GUDOZA-537396 format. One record per residue (C-alpha): residue in three letters; x, y, z. Coordinates in Angstrom, 1 decimal. Layout:
<recs>
@aa: ALA	X: X	Y: Y	Z: Z;
...
</recs>
This chain:
<recs>
@aa: UNK	X: 52.4	Y: -122.2	Z: -134.3;
@aa: UNK	X: 50.4	Y: -119.3	Z: -133.2;
@aa: UNK	X: 50.7	Y: -118.1	Z: -129.7;
@aa: UNK	X: 47.8	Y: -118.0	Z: -127.1;
@aa: UNK	X: 46.0	Y: -114.5	Z: -126.6;
@aa: UNK	X: 46.6	Y: -113.0	Z: -123.1;
@aa: UNK	X: 43.4	Y: -111.6	Z: -122.0;
@aa: UNK	X: 43.6	Y: -108.4	Z: -119.3;
@aa: UNK	X: 40.7	Y: -107.4	Z: -118.3;
@aa: UNK	X: 41.2	Y: -103.6	Z: -117.4;
@aa: UNK	X: 39.2	Y: -101.5	Z: -115.3;
@aa: UNK	X: 39.3	Y: -97.5	Z: -115.4;
@aa: UNK	X: 37.0	Y: -94.8	Z: -113.9;
@aa: UNK	X: 36.7	Y: -91.2	Z: -115.3;
@aa: UNK	X: 34.1	Y: -88.0	Z: -115.0;
@aa: UNK	X: 33.8	Y: -85.2	Z: -117.9;
@aa: UNK	X: 37.2	Y: -83.6	Z: -116.4;
@aa: UNK	X: 39.1	Y: -87.2	Z: -116.6;
@aa: UNK	X: 38.0	Y: -88.2	Z: -119.9;
@aa: UNK	X: 41.0	Y: -86.3	Z: -121.7;
@aa: UNK	X: 44.0	Y: -87.9	Z: -119.6;
@aa: UNK	X: 42.1	Y: -91.4	Z: -119.6;
@aa: UNK	X: 42.5	Y: -91.4	Z: -123.4;
@aa: UNK	X: 46.1	Y: -90.6	Z: -123.1;
@aa: UNK	X: 46.5	Y: -93.5	Z: -120.8;
@aa: UNK	X: 44.6	Y: -96.0	Z: -123.3;
@aa: UNK	X: 47.0	Y: -94.6	Z: -126.2;
@aa: UNK	X: 49.6	Y: -95.5	Z: -124.3;
@aa: UNK	X: 48.9	Y: -98.5	Z: -123.3;
@aa: UNK	X: 47.7	Y: -99.8	Z: -126.6;
@aa: UNK	X: 51.0	Y: -98.8	Z: -128.2;
@aa: UNK	X: 53.1	Y: -100.9	Z: -125.8;
@aa: UNK	X: 51.6	Y: -103.8	Z: -125.5;
@aa: UNK	X: 52.5	Y: -107.2	Z: -126.9;
@aa: UNK	X: 50.8	Y: -108.5	Z: -129.9;
@aa: UNK	X: 49.7	Y: -111.6	Z: -127.8;
@aa: UNK	X: 48.0	Y: -109.5	Z: -125.1;
@aa: UNK	X: 44.8	Y: -108.4	Z: -125.5;
@aa: UNK	X: 42.9	Y: -105.9	Z: -123.3;
@aa: UNK	X: 39.7	Y: -106.0	Z: -122.2;
@aa: UNK	X: 38.6	Y: -102.7	Z: -120.8;
@aa: UNK	X: 36.1	Y: -101.1	Z: -118.8;
@aa: UNK	X: 35.6	Y: -97.6	Z: -118.5;
@aa: UNK	X: 33.3	Y: -96.7	Z: -115.9;
@aa: UNK	X: 31.6	Y: -93.6	Z: -116.7;
@aa: UNK	X: 30.6	Y: -91.4	Z: -113.6;
@aa: UNK	X: 27.4	Y: -89.2	Z: -114.7;
@aa: UNK	X: 29.7	Y: -88.7	Z: -117.9;
@aa: UNK	X: 28.2	Y: -86.1	Z: -121.0;
@aa: UNK	X: 27.6	Y: -87.9	Z: -124.5;
@aa: UNK	X: 30.7	Y: -86.1	Z: -126.3;
@aa: UNK	X: 32.7	Y: -87.8	Z: -123.7;
@aa: UNK	X: 31.6	Y: -91.3	Z: -124.5;
@aa: UNK	X: 32.4	Y: -90.4	Z: -128.2;
@aa: UNK	X: 36.1	Y: -90.0	Z: -127.3;
@aa: UNK	X: 36.1	Y: -93.1	Z: -125.5;
@aa: UNK	X: 34.5	Y: -94.7	Z: -128.3;
@aa: UNK	X: 37.1	Y: -94.0	Z: -130.6;
@aa: UNK	X: 39.1	Y: -96.9	Z: -129.4;
@aa: UNK	X: 36.7	Y: -99.5	Z: -130.7;
@aa: UNK	X: 38.7	Y: -100.8	Z: -133.5;
@aa: UNK	X: 42.1	Y: -100.0	Z: -132.2;
@aa: UNK	X: 43.3	Y: -104.2	Z: -131.2;
@aa: UNK	X: 41.1	Y: -104.0	Z: -127.7;
@aa: UNK	X: 37.6	Y: -104.4	Z: -126.4;
@aa: UNK	X: 35.8	Y: -101.4	Z: -125.1;
@aa: UNK	X: 33.1	Y: -101.8	Z: -122.3;
@aa: UNK	X: 31.4	Y: -98.6	Z: -121.2;
@aa: UNK	X: 29.6	Y: -99.2	Z: -118.0;
@aa: UNK	X: 27.8	Y: -95.7	Z: -116.7;
@aa: UNK	X: 26.9	Y: -95.0	Z: -113.2;
@aa: UNK	X: 25.8	Y: -91.9	Z: -110.9;
@aa: UNK	X: 27.7	Y: -90.7	Z: -107.9;
@aa: UNK	X: 24.3	Y: -90.7	Z: -105.6;
@aa: UNK	X: 24.8	Y: -93.3	Z: -103.2;
@aa: UNK	X: 27.9	Y: -91.3	Z: -102.2;
@aa: UNK	X: 26.3	Y: -87.6	Z: -101.9;
@aa: UNK	X: 26.7	Y: -87.3	Z: -98.5;
@aa: UNK	X: 30.6	Y: -87.8	Z: -99.0;
@aa: UNK	X: 32.3	Y: -84.5	Z: -99.4;
@aa: UNK	X: 34.3	Y: -84.2	Z: -102.8;
@aa: UNK	X: 38.0	Y: -83.3	Z: -101.6;
@aa: UNK	X: 39.3	Y: -80.3	Z: -103.7;
@aa: UNK	X: 41.8	Y: -81.9	Z: -105.4;
@aa: UNK	X: 40.2	Y: -85.5	Z: -105.9;
@aa: UNK	X: 37.4	Y: -86.2	Z: -107.6;
@aa: UNK	X: 34.1	Y: -88.3	Z: -105.9;
@aa: UNK	X: 34.3	Y: -90.5	Z: -108.7;
@aa: UNK	X: 37.4	Y: -92.4	Z: -107.6;
@aa: UNK	X: 34.9	Y: -94.1	Z: -104.7;
@aa: UNK	X: 33.7	Y: -95.9	Z: -107.6;
@aa: UNK	X: 37.0	Y: -98.0	Z: -107.0;
@aa: UNK	X: 35.0	Y: -99.8	Z: -104.2;
@aa: UNK	X: 32.2	Y: -101.0	Z: -106.8;
@aa: UNK	X: 34.8	Y: -102.3	Z: -109.5;
@aa: UNK	X: 34.2	Y: -106.0	Z: -108.4;
@aa: UNK	X: 30.9	Y: -105.8	Z: -108.5;
@aa: UNK	X: 30.2	Y: -103.7	Z: -111.9;
@aa: UNK	X: 32.4	Y: -106.2	Z: -113.3;
@aa: UNK	X: 31.4	Y: -109.7	Z: -112.2;
@aa: UNK	X: 32.8	Y: -111.5	Z: -115.6;
@aa: UNK	X: 36.3	Y: -111.6	Z: -114.5;
@aa: UNK	X: 37.8	Y: -112.7	Z: -110.7;
@aa: UNK	X: 41.0	Y: -110.8	Z: -110.9;
@aa: UNK	X: 40.9	Y: -107.1	Z: -112.4;
@aa: UNK	X: 43.7	Y: -104.8	Z: -113.3;
@aa: UNK	X: 42.7	Y: -101.2	Z: -112.1;
@aa: UNK	X: 44.5	Y: -98.3	Z: -113.5;
@aa: UNK	X: 43.7	Y: -94.4	Z: -112.8;
@aa: UNK	X: 43.7	Y: -92.1	Z: -115.4;
@aa: UNK	X: 46.6	Y: -89.8	Z: -114.9;
@aa: UNK	X: 49.1	Y: -92.3	Z: -116.0;
@aa: UNK	X: 50.8	Y: -93.6	Z: -119.4;
@aa: UNK	X: 51.8	Y: -96.8	Z: -120.1;
@aa: UNK	X: 55.6	Y: -97.5	Z: -121.4;
@aa: UNK	X: 55.5	Y: -101.2	Z: -121.6;
@aa: UNK	X: 53.1	Y: -104.6	Z: -121.7;
@aa: UNK	X: 50.9	Y: -105.1	Z: -118.3;
@aa: UNK	X: 50.9	Y: -109.2	Z: -118.3;
@aa: UNK	X: 53.5	Y: -110.0	Z: -116.0;
@aa: UNK	X: 51.8	Y: -107.1	Z: -113.8;
@aa: UNK	X: 48.5	Y: -109.0	Z: -114.0;
@aa: UNK	X: 49.9	Y: -112.4	Z: -113.7;
@aa: UNK	X: 50.8	Y: -111.6	Z: -109.7;
@aa: UNK	X: 49.7	Y: -114.2	Z: -107.8;
@aa: UNK	X: 47.4	Y: -112.8	Z: -105.3;
@aa: UNK	X: 46.7	Y: -116.1	Z: -103.3;
@aa: UNK	X: 44.7	Y: -115.1	Z: -100.7;
@aa: UNK	X: 45.2	Y: -111.2	Z: -100.6;
@aa: UNK	X: 42.9	Y: -108.5	Z: -101.8;
@aa: UNK	X: 45.2	Y: -106.9	Z: -104.0;
@aa: UNK	X: 48.6	Y: -106.3	Z: -105.7;
@aa: UNK	X: 50.1	Y: -103.2	Z: -105.9;
@aa: UNK	X: 53.1	Y: -101.0	Z: -104.7;
@aa: UNK	X: 53.8	Y: -99.4	Z: -101.1;
@aa: UNK	X: 52.4	Y: -96.1	Z: -101.0;
@aa: UNK	X: 55.6	Y: -93.5	Z: -100.5;
@aa: UNK	X: 54.6	Y: -92.4	Z: -97.4;
@aa: UNK	X: 56.4	Y: -95.7	Z: -95.7;
@aa: UNK	X: 59.4	Y: -94.3	Z: -96.6;
@aa: UNK	X: 59.0	Y: -92.2	Z: -93.1;
@aa: UNK	X: 57.0	Y: -94.5	Z: -91.3;
@aa: UNK	X: 56.5	Y: -98.0	Z: -92.4;
@aa: UNK	X: 52.8	Y: -98.9	Z: -92.6;
@aa: UNK	X: 52.4	Y: -101.3	Z: -95.1;
@aa: UNK	X: 49.5	Y: -98.7	Z: -96.8;
@aa: UNK	X: 49.5	Y: -99.2	Z: -100.9;
@aa: UNK	X: 48.9	Y: -96.7	Z: -103.1;
@aa: UNK	X: 45.5	Y: -97.4	Z: -104.8;
@aa: UNK	X: 45.6	Y: -95.7	Z: -107.9;
@aa: UNK	X: 47.2	Y: -99.1	Z: -109.6;
@aa: UNK	X: 45.8	Y: -102.4	Z: -108.1;
@aa: UNK	X: 45.7	Y: -105.6	Z: -109.2;
@aa: UNK	X: 42.3	Y: -106.8	Z: -107.5;
@aa: UNK	X: 41.1	Y: -109.9	Z: -106.2;
@aa: UNK	X: 37.7	Y: -109.2	Z: -107.5;
@aa: UNK	X: 36.2	Y: -112.8	Z: -106.6;
@aa: UNK	X: 37.8	Y: -112.7	Z: -103.0;
@aa: UNK	X: 36.0	Y: -109.2	Z: -102.6;
@aa: UNK	X: 32.9	Y: -110.1	Z: -104.2;
@aa: UNK	X: 32.8	Y: -113.1	Z: -101.7;
@aa: UNK	X: 33.4	Y: -111.4	Z: -98.6;
@aa: UNK	X: 31.0	Y: -108.3	Z: -99.8;
@aa: UNK	X: 33.6	Y: -105.7	Z: -99.1;
@aa: UNK	X: 32.2	Y: -103.3	Z: -101.2;
@aa: UNK	X: 29.4	Y: -102.6	Z: -98.9;
@aa: UNK	X: 31.7	Y: -102.7	Z: -95.7;
@aa: UNK	X: 34.5	Y: -100.3	Z: -97.8;
@aa: UNK	X: 31.1	Y: -97.9	Z: -98.4;
@aa: UNK	X: 30.4	Y: -97.7	Z: -95.0;
@aa: UNK	X: 33.8	Y: -97.4	Z: -93.7;
@aa: UNK	X: 34.4	Y: -94.2	Z: -96.0;
@aa: UNK	X: 31.4	Y: -92.6	Z: -94.8;
@aa: UNK	X: 32.1	Y: -93.0	Z: -90.9;
@aa: UNK	X: 35.4	Y: -91.1	Z: -91.5;
@aa: UNK	X: 34.0	Y: -87.9	Z: -92.5;
@aa: UNK	X: 36.2	Y: -85.5	Z: -94.3;
@aa: UNK	X: 39.4	Y: -86.8	Z: -94.4;
@aa: UNK	X: 42.6	Y: -86.3	Z: -96.7;
@aa: UNK	X: 41.8	Y: -89.4	Z: -98.9;
@aa: UNK	X: 38.8	Y: -90.4	Z: -100.7;
@aa: UNK	X: 39.4	Y: -94.1	Z: -101.2;
@aa: UNK	X: 42.7	Y: -95.0	Z: -100.5;
@aa: UNK	X: 42.8	Y: -94.7	Z: -96.7;
@aa: UNK	X: 39.4	Y: -96.6	Z: -97.0;
@aa: UNK	X: 41.3	Y: -99.3	Z: -98.7;
@aa: UNK	X: 44.2	Y: -99.7	Z: -96.6;
@aa: UNK	X: 41.5	Y: -100.1	Z: -93.4;
@aa: UNK	X: 39.2	Y: -102.5	Z: -94.8;
@aa: UNK	X: 41.6	Y: -105.0	Z: -96.4;
@aa: UNK	X: 43.7	Y: -105.0	Z: -93.2;
@aa: UNK	X: 47.0	Y: -104.6	Z: -95.3;
@aa: UNK	X: 46.3	Y: -107.8	Z: -96.9;
@aa: UNK	X: 48.3	Y: -107.5	Z: -99.9;
@aa: UNK	X: 51.2	Y: -108.7	Z: -102.5;
@aa: UNK	X: 53.2	Y: -106.3	Z: -102.6;
@aa: UNK	X: 54.9	Y: -105.1	Z: -106.0;
@aa: UNK	X: 57.9	Y: -103.4	Z: -107.5;
@aa: UNK	X: 57.7	Y: -99.9	Z: -107.8;
@aa: UNK	X: 58.1	Y: -99.6	Z: -111.5;
@aa: UNK	X: 54.4	Y: -100.6	Z: -111.5;
@aa: UNK	X: 53.3	Y: -97.4	Z: -110.2;
@aa: UNK	X: 56.3	Y: -94.4	Z: -110.5;
@aa: UNK	X: 55.4	Y: -91.2	Z: -109.5;
@aa: UNK	X: 58.1	Y: -88.8	Z: -111.0;
@aa: UNK	X: 56.5	Y: -85.8	Z: -109.2;
@aa: UNK	X: 57.8	Y: -87.0	Z: -106.0;
@aa: UNK	X: 61.2	Y: -89.1	Z: -106.9;
@aa: UNK	X: 62.7	Y: -86.4	Z: -109.0;
@aa: UNK	X: 61.4	Y: -83.3	Z: -107.1;
@aa: UNK	X: 60.7	Y: -84.0	Z: -103.5;
@aa: UNK	X: 64.0	Y: -84.5	Z: -101.4;
@aa: UNK	X: 62.1	Y: -86.4	Z: -99.2;
@aa: UNK	X: 62.5	Y: -89.5	Z: -100.9;
@aa: UNK	X: 66.2	Y: -90.1	Z: -101.6;
@aa: UNK	X: 67.3	Y: -92.9	Z: -103.7;
@aa: UNK	X: 69.3	Y: -94.9	Z: -100.7;
@aa: UNK	X: 65.7	Y: -94.7	Z: -99.0;
@aa: UNK	X: 63.5	Y: -95.7	Z: -102.0;
@aa: UNK	X: 66.0	Y: -98.4	Z: -102.4;
@aa: UNK	X: 65.6	Y: -99.7	Z: -98.8;
@aa: UNK	X: 61.8	Y: -99.6	Z: -98.9;
@aa: UNK	X: 61.4	Y: -101.2	Z: -102.5;
@aa: UNK	X: 64.3	Y: -103.7	Z: -101.9;
@aa: UNK	X: 65.9	Y: -102.1	Z: -105.2;
@aa: UNK	X: 69.6	Y: -101.3	Z: -106.2;
@aa: UNK	X: 69.0	Y: -98.0	Z: -108.4;
@aa: UNK	X: 72.1	Y: -95.8	Z: -108.9;
@aa: UNK	X: 69.7	Y: -92.4	Z: -108.8;
@aa: UNK	X: 66.4	Y: -91.3	Z: -109.2;
@aa: UNK	X: 66.6	Y: -91.1	Z: -113.0;
@aa: UNK	X: 67.3	Y: -94.7	Z: -113.5;
@aa: UNK	X: 64.5	Y: -95.8	Z: -111.3;
@aa: UNK	X: 62.1	Y: -93.5	Z: -113.5;
@aa: UNK	X: 63.3	Y: -94.8	Z: -116.6;
@aa: UNK	X: 62.6	Y: -98.2	Z: -115.9;
@aa: UNK	X: 59.0	Y: -97.8	Z: -115.0;
@aa: UNK	X: 56.9	Y: -99.5	Z: -116.5;
@aa: UNK	X: 53.5	Y: -97.0	Z: -115.4;
@aa: UNK	X: 54.4	Y: -93.3	Z: -114.9;
@aa: UNK	X: 52.0	Y: -92.1	Z: -112.6;
@aa: UNK	X: 51.2	Y: -88.6	Z: -112.5;
@aa: UNK	X: 49.9	Y: -88.4	Z: -108.9;
@aa: UNK	X: 50.9	Y: -84.9	Z: -107.9;
@aa: UNK	X: 49.1	Y: -81.7	Z: -108.4;
@aa: UNK	X: 51.1	Y: -80.6	Z: -111.3;
@aa: UNK	X: 50.0	Y: -82.7	Z: -114.0;
@aa: UNK	X: 51.2	Y: -82.5	Z: -117.4;
@aa: UNK	X: 48.1	Y: -81.6	Z: -118.9;
@aa: UNK	X: 47.8	Y: -78.6	Z: -116.6;
@aa: UNK	X: 51.7	Y: -77.3	Z: -116.4;
@aa: UNK	X: 54.7	Y: -77.0	Z: -118.6;
@aa: UNK	X: 57.8	Y: -77.4	Z: -116.4;
@aa: UNK	X: 58.0	Y: -81.1	Z: -115.5;
@aa: UNK	X: 60.6	Y: -82.9	Z: -117.8;
@aa: UNK	X: 58.3	Y: -86.0	Z: -117.8;
@aa: UNK	X: 55.5	Y: -84.5	Z: -119.1;
@aa: UNK	X: 57.0	Y: -84.4	Z: -122.4;
@aa: UNK	X: 56.2	Y: -88.0	Z: -122.5;
@aa: UNK	X: 52.8	Y: -87.8	Z: -121.7;
@aa: UNK	X: 52.5	Y: -85.0	Z: -124.4;
@aa: UNK	X: 53.8	Y: -87.4	Z: -126.6;
@aa: UNK	X: 50.8	Y: -90.0	Z: -126.4;
@aa: UNK	X: 48.2	Y: -87.2	Z: -126.4;
@aa: UNK	X: 49.3	Y: -86.0	Z: -129.7;
@aa: UNK	X: 48.3	Y: -89.6	Z: -130.6;
@aa: UNK	X: 45.0	Y: -89.7	Z: -128.6;
@aa: UNK	X: 41.3	Y: -89.0	Z: -129.9;
@aa: UNK	X: 42.1	Y: -85.6	Z: -127.9;
@aa: UNK	X: 45.0	Y: -84.4	Z: -130.4;
@aa: UNK	X: 43.3	Y: -81.9	Z: -132.4;
@aa: UNK	X: 41.8	Y: -80.0	Z: -128.9;
@aa: UNK	X: 44.0	Y: -77.4	Z: -127.5;
@aa: UNK	X: 44.4	Y: -76.8	Z: -124.1;
@aa: UNK	X: 46.1	Y: -74.3	Z: -122.0;
@aa: UNK	X: 49.1	Y: -74.8	Z: -119.9;
@aa: UNK	X: 50.5	Y: -72.7	Z: -117.0;
@aa: UNK	X: 53.9	Y: -72.0	Z: -116.1;
@aa: UNK	X: 56.2	Y: -72.8	Z: -112.9;
@aa: UNK	X: 55.0	Y: -69.2	Z: -111.5;
@aa: UNK	X: 51.1	Y: -70.2	Z: -111.9;
@aa: UNK	X: 51.6	Y: -73.3	Z: -109.9;
@aa: UNK	X: 53.8	Y: -71.8	Z: -107.1;
@aa: UNK	X: 51.5	Y: -68.7	Z: -107.2;
@aa: UNK	X: 48.4	Y: -71.3	Z: -106.1;
@aa: UNK	X: 50.4	Y: -72.9	Z: -103.5;
@aa: UNK	X: 51.7	Y: -70.1	Z: -101.8;
@aa: UNK	X: 48.5	Y: -68.7	Z: -101.8;
@aa: UNK	X: 46.9	Y: -71.5	Z: -100.1;
@aa: UNK	X: 49.9	Y: -71.4	Z: -97.7;
@aa: UNK	X: 49.2	Y: -67.2	Z: -96.9;
@aa: UNK	X: 45.9	Y: -67.9	Z: -96.6;
@aa: UNK	X: 46.0	Y: -70.8	Z: -93.8;
@aa: UNK	X: 49.0	Y: -69.3	Z: -92.0;
@aa: UNK	X: 49.7	Y: -65.5	Z: -93.0;
@aa: UNK	X: 52.9	Y: -64.0	Z: -94.5;
@aa: UNK	X: 54.8	Y: -65.9	Z: -91.9;
@aa: UNK	X: 53.8	Y: -69.3	Z: -93.4;
@aa: UNK	X: 56.1	Y: -68.6	Z: -96.2;
@aa: UNK	X: 59.0	Y: -68.3	Z: -94.4;
@aa: UNK	X: 58.1	Y: -71.5	Z: -92.5;
@aa: UNK	X: 57.8	Y: -73.4	Z: -95.5;
@aa: UNK	X: 61.2	Y: -72.2	Z: -96.8;
@aa: UNK	X: 62.6	Y: -73.3	Z: -93.7;
@aa: UNK	X: 61.3	Y: -76.4	Z: -93.5;
@aa: UNK	X: 62.6	Y: -77.2	Z: -97.1;
@aa: UNK	X: 65.9	Y: -76.1	Z: -96.2;
@aa: UNK	X: 66.1	Y: -78.6	Z: -93.4;
@aa: UNK	X: 65.1	Y: -81.2	Z: -95.2;
@aa: UNK	X: 67.4	Y: -80.8	Z: -97.8;
@aa: UNK	X: 70.4	Y: -80.3	Z: -95.2;
@aa: UNK	X: 69.3	Y: -83.5	Z: -93.6;
@aa: UNK	X: 68.6	Y: -85.5	Z: -96.7;
@aa: UNK	X: 71.5	Y: -84.0	Z: -98.6;
@aa: UNK	X: 69.9	Y: -84.5	Z: -102.0;
@aa: UNK	X: 70.3	Y: -82.0	Z: -104.7;
@aa: UNK	X: 67.0	Y: -80.1	Z: -105.4;
@aa: UNK	X: 66.1	Y: -80.7	Z: -109.1;
</recs>
């Protein structure tokens, strides 16, 4: 007896600068899904070139359905783009309207790899909540209930019925120049009416393995887990999220970048070379920013701050 096919609608957003990592993410998703899972993938392309669309269309015959939705960003023209976050991510506000076919949609950022099947995550019961997601790691310092908006299961019907898109757009405009393009707005407008899911569905190794702000005992307390150490947590993850600035397609020195690169070599971009920078170039950009803002003294203050955090948390730097 044949098993029933499990259809999962997936939305992703990209501009020309993010098409390549998005293709790598899709490659990992397709390689690690179950045979009876079918991904109906919607790529929301923000003012992308025809060349970018050709790379996305390479997945047409790869055991999924590919739907391209072309959009422009004109309605967000008066919102200032942050240096490290594309304005295209504001299109998260529009997903429920752009994909009216489904009442429940899985949204994924493009800077990820997926190690397993996504049906269990997608099957999260939403009830009257707006979305399901993982608590943002900022909650380790002071619990706010905020989620990381890079990976979410949308209650698309509820969002459409309550016309939340318009409310989110207006709310984001009212916030002016902020440190978040979309996440802060999402947490405000939804009043944090979420279903919280395990950290394995949005694991950020760049913070967990290298930032002493997040010791494993505090992470276990926050996420109600029992991992023995940070590496065990990362090894258990279903979705790896490269949410820090040292992206694996930019820098060489992150151990988890090797896993990303393995999928890159299987992706439509496998024959397209890119230049990686080393640890010094990464630190140089960071240090120059500190010097510009605070002068040479800022370097000493930053080193002192890191030393104090290390002593406080008693965590070995990696």
